N, C-alpha and C positions, 0 to 999 in steps of 0.2 A: 503493501501502500508509502510505505514513503517514497520506495521509487515509482511507483506512477508520481503523485500528488510535487514529485521535485521533477518528473519529466515533464509533466504540466505545466508548470512556470518557469521552467526553461524555455518551455513551448510559446509562452504568451509573452514571453521577455524576449523573445526575437521577434515574434511578428511587432512589438510595436519600435525596435531597431528597425524595421524596415519598412515603416510609417512615414518614417519621416525623409528627406531630398539633403544632402550633406550641404551645410551651413543655414539651412532653412529658417529667413526670420518668422518666430512664432505670429502670431494673433495675439497683439497689445507693445507687441515688440516694434521699432523703426529700424526704414528699408536703407541699406546702408549703400554707398554709394555705385551709379551705374551706367558705364556711357553704351546708348540704344544706339542703334546701325538702322534707322530710315530704312525703310521698303518702298515711300511712297509720299514722304517727304523726309527731310535733313536730318539728319546724326544732332539727336540730343539727348542732355542729362537727368538720369530720372531725378536730381536735385530741381530741375527747372520746374520738375510742375507741385512744387512747396509753394504755402502759403492760401493755396488752395486742396477742396478734398480728391482725391484721384479713384477713377475706377480702372482697375487694369483685366484685363481679358486677356487670358492667358490662354492659346488656341493650336490648331494644323491644318494643313488643308486638307486634309488627308481623315480627318474626323468629321462625322457627317452629326455630329453632340454641338460643334464646335460652327459649323456651317448654319446648321436649323435656328443656333441664338442669336448672329451676327448682324438679323433684322433690325431684331427688338434693341438690338445696343446704341445701335444709328439711329433710332426712331426715338432713345431712354435720350440721347444727348442732347439730340436737336427740339424737344418736348419743352414744355415749360418751365418742369424744375431742371434743365439742362444747363443753364448758366452760372448754376451755385454747384457745381463742375467739370474736369476733365472726366473724361474715354478714352481710353488709348487701349492699342493691341499689339501683342508681345506673342511671334510668332512662333513653334520649336520646330520649324520647316529644316528638313537640312542643309535644304537645297535653297535658297534666295530664288527664285525665275519661278520653286510651284507655287511660294507666299503671294510675290507677285502678280504673279498671272493668275491666282485667285479672288488678288484685291480688284485687278483692274474687271476681270469679270464679272464682280458681285457691284464692281463700282463702290466702294468701299471713299465714302468722305471721311472720317477717324482715320487721325493718326496712326499706326504702324510701325515697328518696330521689330526683326530678327536677333533674336537669340546668337548669343555669342559663345561657343566654349562649353556652354551650359550653365554657364554664370547668372540670369535669370532665374531660366525654369530650374534649380540646385536653391538659388536665395530667397525666388515669393515660395516654390513647396508643391508643382507642378509636374508630380508623378501619375497623374490623372484629368486627363483634360475630357473637357473644359474644366477650365479653372478663372473665377472671379474674385479681383479681390477690396474693399470697397477702404481706400486709404486717408486718415485725416489732413487736415492742412500740413501738419505738422511732418508729414511722412509715416503717422505708424499706422502701421498695421489694425483694425478694428473688425476685419469680420474675411471671411474665404469659404466662397459656394463654390463645391464641383459639382459639376453636371450642365445642362443646359437649365433654362431657365431663359421665362418670357421676362424678360427687364425692363419691358415700357408698360407692363401692367399696372395693375392701383398696388395691388400686395405687394411686387416688388418696388416701385419709387416710394410707400407707405416705409417700406423695410431701408429704404437705400435711408428716407430721409431721417429718420431714428438714428442708426447706429452712426450716422455722419451727423447729427446732429444739428439739421439745416431745417431752415421753415415748411411751410407746406406752398408749396406753388400754386401761384395767381396768375389770371387766365388772366390776359393783356386785356385790356380797355377796348371795344371799338373800333371800331376808324384807328387806334393806333398801331403801330406799324414799329414791331423789336429789332434790333442789327444782333444778329450772335455773332462770333468772335468761329474763326473757322480755325479754332486751334481747338479742334475737340479729339 
């Protein structure tokens, strides 16, 4: 009986070691600096996004659930809530041309970057895709969601507002036109 209990404890502890990527930043911790190679825009530093909440979606062109949720991330970024945060994508594709081909085909308007030598994939904890992180204005990870989601649904938008401590979005007044930044 003791041997069985010991084996179970060793097995369970080995599983918990597999659940994280090397150097993963946990929920509650601040993201480390990283240079991101632009896929549909210029290279940027992750720290360039400090000062405003950030939604990071980690995806790959070969991942059907990733592709399924892309449209909802675009709609979220351009919704009434959109000016309260930035939304970016990080591709884990091994070949940048596959990622850029997908972005061109999907007519993506969000800024997307590609991982280099697993730096972002490991830091963000992307051992399953898609992965979406909510990051506060100081760079602290407040939430990680694995799996596809309708990010522009009322439930998702409410969850984002609550997690990032954002006010409720207000609809623009009739006759007034808002200007949105293209740095989504």
